LODOSE-213702 format. One record per residue (C-alpha): x, y, z; residue in three letters; residue number from 1. Coordinates in pm, 1 decimal, decimal comma. Each point is the difference from the previous one (the first is absolute). Layout:
+----------+----------+----------+------+------+
!       c1 !       c2 !       c3 ! resn ! resi !
+----------+----------+----------+------+------+
!        X !        Y !        Z !  Ala !  NUM !
...
+----------+----------+----------+------+------+
This chain:
+----------+----------+----------+------+------+
!       c1 !       c2 !       c3 ! resn ! resi !
+----------+----------+----------+------+------+
!      0,0 !      0,0 !      0,0 !  Met !    1 !
!    277,5 !    242,4 !     95,2 !  Phe !    2 !
!    215,8 !    -82,6 !   -302,4 !  Arg !    3 !
!   -295,0 !     46,4 !   -234,1 !  Ala !    4 !
!    -58,4 !    352,5 !    135,3 !  Asn !    5 !
!    354,5 !     79,7 !    109,6 !  Glu !    6 !
!     38,2 !    320,8 !   -196,3 !  Arg !    7 !
!   -318,5 !    182,6 !    117,2 !  Pro !    8 !
!     44,2 !   -122,5 !    359,4 !  Ile !    9 !
!    360,9 !    120,2 !     28,6 !  Ile !   10 !
!    -75,5 !    325,0 !   -183,5 !  Gly !   11 !
!   -301,7 !     79,6 !    218,3 !  Thr !   12 !
!    191,3 !    -90,4 !    315,0 !  Gly !   13 !
!    289,6 !    226,7 !    -94,4 !  Ala !   14 !
!   -238,2 !    289,4 !    -70,0 !  Leu !   15 !
!   -183,1 !    -53,2 !    328,8 !  Ala !   16 !
!    331,4 !    -10,5 !    188,5 !  Leu !   17 !
!    114,4 !    330,5 !   -153,3 !  Val !   18 !
!   -333,4 !    166,5 !     84,1 !  Leu !   19 !
!     14,0 !   -123,2 !    360,5 !  Val !   20 !
!    359,2 !    121,4 !     44,0 !  Leu !   21 !
!    -95,9 !    332,9 !   -157,9 !  Trp !   22 !
!   -289,4 !     40,6 !    244,9 !  Glu !   23 !
!    218,4 !    -94,6 !    299,6 !  Ile !   24 !
!    270,1 !    251,2 !    -96,3 !  Ile !   25 !
!   -261,0 !    270,2 !    -51,3 !  Ser !   26 !
!   -165,6 !    -62,4 !    337,3 !  Arg !   27 !
!    329,6 !    -30,2 !    188,4 !  Ser !   28 !
!     80,9 !    368,2 !    -45,7 !  Gly !   29 !
!    350,1 !    -74,4 !   -128,6 !  Leu !   30 !
!    -76,3 !    205,1 !   -311,4 !  Val !   31 !
!   -173,4 !    336,6 !     -4,7 !  Asp !   32 !
!   -355,0 !    -40,5 !   -142,9 !  Pro !   33 !
!     80,3 !    294,2 !   -226,3 !  Leu !   34 !
!    231,4 !   -228,8 !   -198,2 !  Phe !   35 !
!   -189,0 !   -329,1 !     13,0 !  Ile !   36 !
!   -363,8 !    -99,6 !     10,3 !  Ser !   37 !
!   -139,5 !   -343,0 !     88,7 !  Ser !   38 !
!   -206,9 !   -256,8 !   -188,9 !  Pro !   39 !
!   -297,7 !     58,5 !    228,7 !  Val !   40 !
!      5,0 !    378,9 !    -53,7 !  Arg !   41 !
!     42,9 !    -48,1 !   -374,7 !  Val !   42 !
!   -305,5 !   -228,4 !    -11,7 !  Val !   43 !
!   -206,7 !    241,6 !    209,9 !  Arg !   44 !
!     93,8 !    293,0 !   -221,9 !  Thr !   45 !
!    -77,1 !   -204,8 !   -308,3 !  Gly !   46 !
!   -344,5 !    -93,3 !    131,8 !  Ile !   47 !
!    -71,6 !    365,0 !     80,0 !  Thr !   48 !
!    101,8 !    116,9 !   -346,5 !  Leu !   49 !
!   -192,7 !   -279,0 !   -170,0 !  Leu !   50 !
!   -315,8 !     65,0 !    198,3 !  Ser !   51 !
!     16,9 !    375,8 !    -60,3 !  Ser !   52 !
!     70,8 !    -46,9 !   -372,0 !  Gly !   53 !
!    300,7 !    234,1 !      5,8 !  Glu !   54 !
!    242,2 !   -253,9 !   -141,1 !  Ile !   55 !
!   -195,0 !   -112,3 !   -305,4 !  Trp !   56 !
!     80,4 !    302,8 !   -215,0 !  Gly !   57 !
!    372,3 !    -22,0 !     74,2 !  Asp !   58 !
!     -1,0 !   -376,9 !    -45,9 !  Leu !   59 !
!   -172,3 !     37,9 !   -337,2 !  Lys !   60 !
!    263,2 !    246,1 !   -123,6 !  Val !   61 !
!    290,4 !   -218,4 !    112,6 !  Ser !   62 !
!   -168,3 !   -311,4 !   -139,5 !  Gly !   63 !
!    -52,4 !    160,6 !   -340,6 !  Val !   64 !
!    364,9 !    108,2 !     -8,5 !  Glu !   65 !
!    111,8 !   -353,0 !     85,8 !  Phe !   66 !
!   -228,7 !   -173,8 !   -250,1 !  Leu !   67 !
!     79,0 !    231,9 !   -292,1 !  Leu !   68 !
!    375,4 !    -21,8 !     53,9 !  Gly !   69 !
!      7,8 !   -372,4 !     80,8 !  Tyr !   70 !
!   -227,4 !   -115,9 !   -282,3 !  Val !   71 !
!    179,2 !    228,5 !   -244,5 !  Gly !   72 !
!    335,7 !   -142,5 !    107,8 !  Ala !   73 !
!   -124,1 !   -357,9 !    -46,7 !  Ala !   74 !
!   -144,1 !     83,9 !   -342,5 !  Ala !   75 !
!    338,0 !    132,9 !   -113,1 !  Val !   76 !
!    246,4 !   -222,4 !    188,7 !  Ala !   77 !
!   -142,8 !   -346,3 !    -70,4 !  Ile !   78 !
!    -21,8 !     24,9 !   -381,8 !  Pro !   79 !
!    329,9 !    188,0 !    -20,4 !  Leu !   80 !
!    172,0 !   -248,3 !    233,3 !  Gly !   81 !
!   -124,1 !   -292,1 !   -211,3 !  Leu !   82 !
!    119,8 !    171,5 !   -315,9 !  Ala !   83 !
!    341,4 !     86,6 !    145,9 !  Met !   84 !
!     49,4 !   -353,2 !    126,7 !  Gly !   85 !
!    -97,5 !   -145,8 !   -336,4 !  Trp !   86 !
!    189,5 !    242,2 !   -226,2 !  Ser !   87 !
!    366,8 !     80,9 !     51,9 !  Lys !   88 !
!    -26,5 !    309,8 !   -216,7 !  Arg !   89 !
!   -274,7 !    144,5 !    219,5 !  Leu !   90 !
!    208,1 !    -83,8 !    306,2 !  Gln !   91 !
!    299,9 !    182,2 !   -148,9 !  Tyr !   92 !
!   -222,0 !    300,5 !    -80,1 !  Phe !   93 !
!   -193,2 !     34,6 !    328,1 !  Phe !   94 !
!    257,3 !   -157,7 !    234,8 !  Gly !   95 !
!    203,0 !    316,9 !     73,0 !  Pro !   96 !
!   -315,1 !    196,7 !     87,3 !  Phe !   97 !
!   -129,9 !   -276,3 !    228,8 !  Val !   98 !
!    337,1 !    -35,3 !    173,8 !  Asp !   99 !
!     21,1 !    375,8 !     52,3 !  Thr !  100 !
!   -350,4 !     24,6 !    149,9 !  Leu !  101 !
!     71,4 !   -302,2 !    217,3 !  Asn !  102 !
!    318,9 !    156,7 !    135,2 !  Ala !  103 !
!   -150,0 !    342,7 !     68,5 !  Val !  104 !
!   -251,1 !     29,2 !    287,6 !  Pro !  105 !
!   -322,1 !    104,0 !   -170,8 !  Arg !  106 !
!    -87,6 !    229,6 !    291,3 !  Val !  107 !
!    286,6 !    228,8 !   -104,5 !  Thr !  108 !
!   -188,5 !     68,8 !   -323,6 !  Leu !  109 !
!   -295,2 !    144,2 !    193,0 !  Leu !  110 !
!    106,0 !    369,5 !    -27,3 !  Pro !  111 !
!     31,8 !    -34,7 !   -376,6 !  Leu !  112 !
!   -335,7 !   -180,9 !    -21,5 !  Ile !  113 !
!   -168,3 !    278,7 !    199,3 !  Ile !  114 !
!    144,7 !    258,6 !   -238,3 !  Ile !  115 !
!   -140,5 !   -192,8 !   -296,1 !  Trp !  116 !
!   -335,5 !   -113,5 !    140,9 !  Leu !  117 !
!    -66,6 !    235,7 !    291,7 !  Gly !  118 !
!    -91,8 !    -97,3 !    356,0 !  Ile !  119 !
!   -331,7 !   -161,3 !    -92,8 !  Gly !  120 !
!    -90,3 !   -366,0 !    -28,7 !  Ile !  121 !
!    196,8 !    -72,9 !   -317,8 !  Trp !  122 !
!    339,1 !     74,3 !    153,8 !  Ser !  123 !
!    -71,6 !   -255,5 !    273,0 !  Lys !  124 !
!   -129,0 !   -250,9 !   -255,3 !  Val !  125 !
!    328,4 !     43,3 !   -188,6 !  Ala !  126 !
!    201,0 !    -68,5 !    317,2 !  Val !  127 !
!   -204,3 !   -315,0 !     66,4 !  Val !  128 !
!     45,4 !   -109,0 !   -362,7 !  Phe !  129 !
!    377,8 !     50,3 !      2,7 !  Leu !  130 !
!     32,4 !   -181,7 !    329,7 !  Gly !  131 !
!   -193,4 !   -307,6 !   -112,4 !  Ala !  132 !
!     95,2 !    -35,2 !   -365,3 !  Val !  133 !
!    366,8 !    -97,0 !     40,9 !  Ile !  134 !
!    -45,6 !   -299,5 !    239,6 !  Pro !  135 !
!   -280,1 !   -131,8 !   -219,5 !  Met !  136 !
!    203,1 !     38,8 !   -318,4 !  Leu !  137 !
!    320,7 !   -154,7 !    135,3 !  Ile !  138 !
!   -178,9 !   -299,6 !    150,8 !  Asn !  139 !
!   -196,1 !    -63,5 !   -319,6 !  Thr !  140 !
!    312,6 !     23,2 !   -213,3 !  Gln !  141 !
!    186,4 !   -235,5 !    234,6 !  Ser !  142 !
!   -286,9 !   -248,9 !    -19,6 !  Gly !  143 !
!     28,1 !    -18,8 !   -377,8 !  Val !  144 !
!    373,8 !    -61,9 !     19,2 !  Lys !  145 !
!    -26,8 !   -279,4 !    258,2 !  Thr !  146 !
!   -200,8 !   -231,3 !   -228,2 !  Asn !  147 !
!    206,2 !   -311,6 !    -59,5 !  Glu !  148 !
!    164,7 !    -11,7 !   -341,0 !  Ala !  149 !
!    -67,6 !   -374,0 !    -38,9 !  Arg !  150 !
!   -375,8 !     59,4 !     -1,9 !  Phe !  151 !
!     41,2 !    265,0 !   -269,3 !  Leu !  152 !
!    219,2 !   -231,7 !   -209,6 !  Lys !  153 !
!   -250,4 !   -285,6 !     25,9 !  Val !  154 !
!   -289,8 !    226,3 !   -102,1 !  Ala !  155 !
!    190,8 !    139,7 !   -295,7 !  Arg !  156 !
!    119,2 !   -345,3 !   -108,9 !  Ser !  157 !
!   -367,0 !    -96,9 !    -36,7 !  Phe !  158 !
!    -57,1 !    298,9 !   -225,4 !  Gly !  159 !
!   -172,8 !    229,7 !    251,7 !  Ala !  160 !
!    -23,1 !    359,5 !   -113,4 !  Ser !  161 !
!    147,7 !    283,1 !    204,9 !  Glu !  162 !
!   -351,0 !    107,0 !    101,7 !  Leu !  163 !
!    -82,9 !   -353,8 !    112,6 !  Lys !  164 !
!    325,1 !    -23,8 !    198,3 !  Val !  165 !
!    -71,1 !    333,1 !    165,9 !  Phe !  166 !
!   -360,9 !    -81,1 !     90,8 !  Val !  167 !
!     58,4 !   -363,8 !    104,2 !  Ser !  168 !
!    337,5 !     20,4 !    176,7 !  Ile !  169 !
!    126,3 !    354,1 !     60,7 !  Ile !  170 !
!   -318,4 !    161,2 !    130,9 !  Leu !  171 !
!   -104,4 !   -279,1 !    244,8 !  Pro !  172 !
!    355,3 !    -20,8 !    134,7 !  Gly !  173 !
!      8,0 !    374,9 !     57,0 !  Thr !  174 !
!   -328,3 !     27,6 !    195,3 !  Val !  175 !
!    158,7 !    -61,0 !    347,0 !  Pro !  176 !
!    256,0 !    272,7 !    -71,1 !  Phe !  177 !
!   -275,3 !    236,8 !   -111,7 !  Ile !  178 !
!   -181,7 !    -49,6 !    331,0 !  Phe !  179 !
!    325,5 !     58,0 !    187,8 !  Thr !  180 !
!     44,6 !    326,0 !   -189,8 !  Gly !  181 !
!   -357,3 !    102,7 !     79,4 !  Leu !  182 !
!     64,2 !    -77,3 !    366,4 !  Lys !  183 !
!    316,3 !    208,7 !     28,8 !  Tyr !  184 !
!   -144,7 !    268,7 !   -223,8 !  Gly !  185 !
!   -291,3 !     40,8 !    242,8 !  Ala !  186 !
!    243,0 !     87,7 !    279,5 !  Gly !  187 !
!    174,5 !    258,8 !   -216,6 !  Arg !  188 !
!   -336,6 !    139,8 !   -108,5 !  Ala !  189 !
!   -108,8 !     44,4 !    363,5 !  Leu !  190 !
!    325,5 !    182,4 !     68,3 !  Leu !  191 !
!    -84,0 !    233,0 !   -286,4 !  Gly !  192 !
!   -345,3 !     68,2 !    147,4 !  Val !  193 !
!    149,4 !     87,0 !    339,3 !  Val !  194 !
!    265,8 !    226,5 !   -152,1 !  Val !  195 !
!   -262,8 !    171,5 !   -212,7 !  Gly !  196 !
!   -221,3 !     65,7 !    300,8 !  Glu !  197 !
!    292,9 !    139,9 !    198,2 !  Leu !  198 !
!     71,6 !    240,3 !   -284,7 !  Val !  199 !
!   -368,3 !     93,3 !    -11,4 !  Arg !  200 !
!     12,5 !     91,5 !    369,7 !  Leu !  201 !
!    249,6 !    273,9 !    -84,7 !  Arg !  202 !
!   -276,3 !    185,1 !   -181,8 !  Asp !  203 !
!   -128,6 !    266,8 !    248,3 !  Pro !  204 !
!   -359,3 !    -44,8 !   -116,9 !  Ala !  205 !
!     18,4 !   -373,7 !     65,0 !  Val !  206 !
!    158,1 !     52,2 !    341,6 !  Arg !  207 !
!   -283,4 !    229,5 !     99,8 !  Arg !  208 !
!   -269,9 !   -241,6 !   -114,2 !  Ser !  209 !
!    156,6 !   -328,1 !    112,6 !  Gln !  210 !
!    108,4 !   -112,5 !    344,2 !  Lys !  211 !
!    322,2 !   -195,7 !     21,9 !  Leu !  212 !
!   -154,3 !   -291,7 !    198,0 !  Pro !  213 !
!   -256,9 !    -38,5 !   -276,7 !  Asp !  214 !
!    274,9 !    -25,2 !   -259,3 !  Arg !  215 !
!    191,5 !   -253,1 !    211,6 !  Ile !  216 !
!   -311,6 !   -211,2 !     42,0 !  Glu !  217 !
!    -56,0 !     26,2 !   -374,7 !  Asp !  218 !
!    346,5 !   -142,8 !    -67,5 !  Gln !  219 !
!    -57,8 !   -278,6 !    250,9 !  Glu !  220 !
!   -321,4 !    -95,1 !   -179,1 !  Ala !  221 !
!    179,0 !      1,3 !   -336,6 !  Ile !  222 !
!    276,1 !   -212,9 !    156,6 !  Gly !  223 !
!   -253,9 !   -255,4 !    122,6 !  Ile !  224 !
!   -163,2 !    -19,0 !   -342,3 !  Leu !  225 !
!    341,4 !    -30,9 !   -164,6 !  Gly !  226 !
!    100,4 !   -279,9 !    236,3 !  Thr !  227 !
!   -320,8 !   -182,5 !    -83,2 !  Ala !  228 !
!     75,5 !     47,8 !   -370,0 !  His !  229 !
!    352,2 !   -141,6 !     36,2 !  Val !  230 !
!   -131,2 !   -293,3 !    204,7 !  Ala !  231 !
!   -258,7 !    -78,7 !   -266,9 !  Ser !  232 !
!    270,7 !      2,6 !   -270,6 !  Leu !  233 !
!    213,7 !   -236,8 !    208,1 !  Ser !  234 !
!   -298,1 !   -231,6 !     47,3 !  Trp !  235 !
!    -80,5 !     -3,1 !   -371,6 !  Val !  236 !
!    365,1 !    -63,9 !    -87,3 !  Arg !  237 !
!     15,7 !   -296,6 !    240,1 !  Ser !  238 !
!   -312,9 !   -162,6 !   -146,4 !  Cys !  239 !
+----------+----------+----------+------+------+
């Protein structure tokens, strides 16, 4: 019974242990409450914001930013990663740009993005997109390259066309890598949402109309939804 459910049991136990230790440290007074909250206070604040309806508008904005950037990144990265893994010429052409974006923290591009797109929603969508697209693309490309050459030789020796080889061998073998890219891309996309919201707080009009605890609770809600999304991708990949 334990071995069959080892992963969720250990994962849930580790999370519960961290939450308990967090609550103990918070209640002990070792750390000033100004610098650390507690799980119980976070839950109470969340219930208050949910019941009053204050959080839904902020959560909608952050959710739209995440979905637009994340889905856009997947729509670009997966086909391009498949193409780059399949074609050496495309890899030679796009490889330097991918390597450069992978080496440079995308957050450092935020000032330039704000100059181009302003401080509205599209600048934050662009940050989410840039954060998620590279992990998805690299994992997809790696998945294409890890297909065993002997399977490709056997298929071609039986006269299979390149399209048939791609659909029957390359694409199925790449699916686990695609899900891994989606999983890690989700984490980078959430980072982009948080960075975008922090930049938005610098706007005086936003600071006057939004309370900081509301924004923090908003990010916690987005984090919970993102964790659920990553967990669902891991579950699908393991099936």
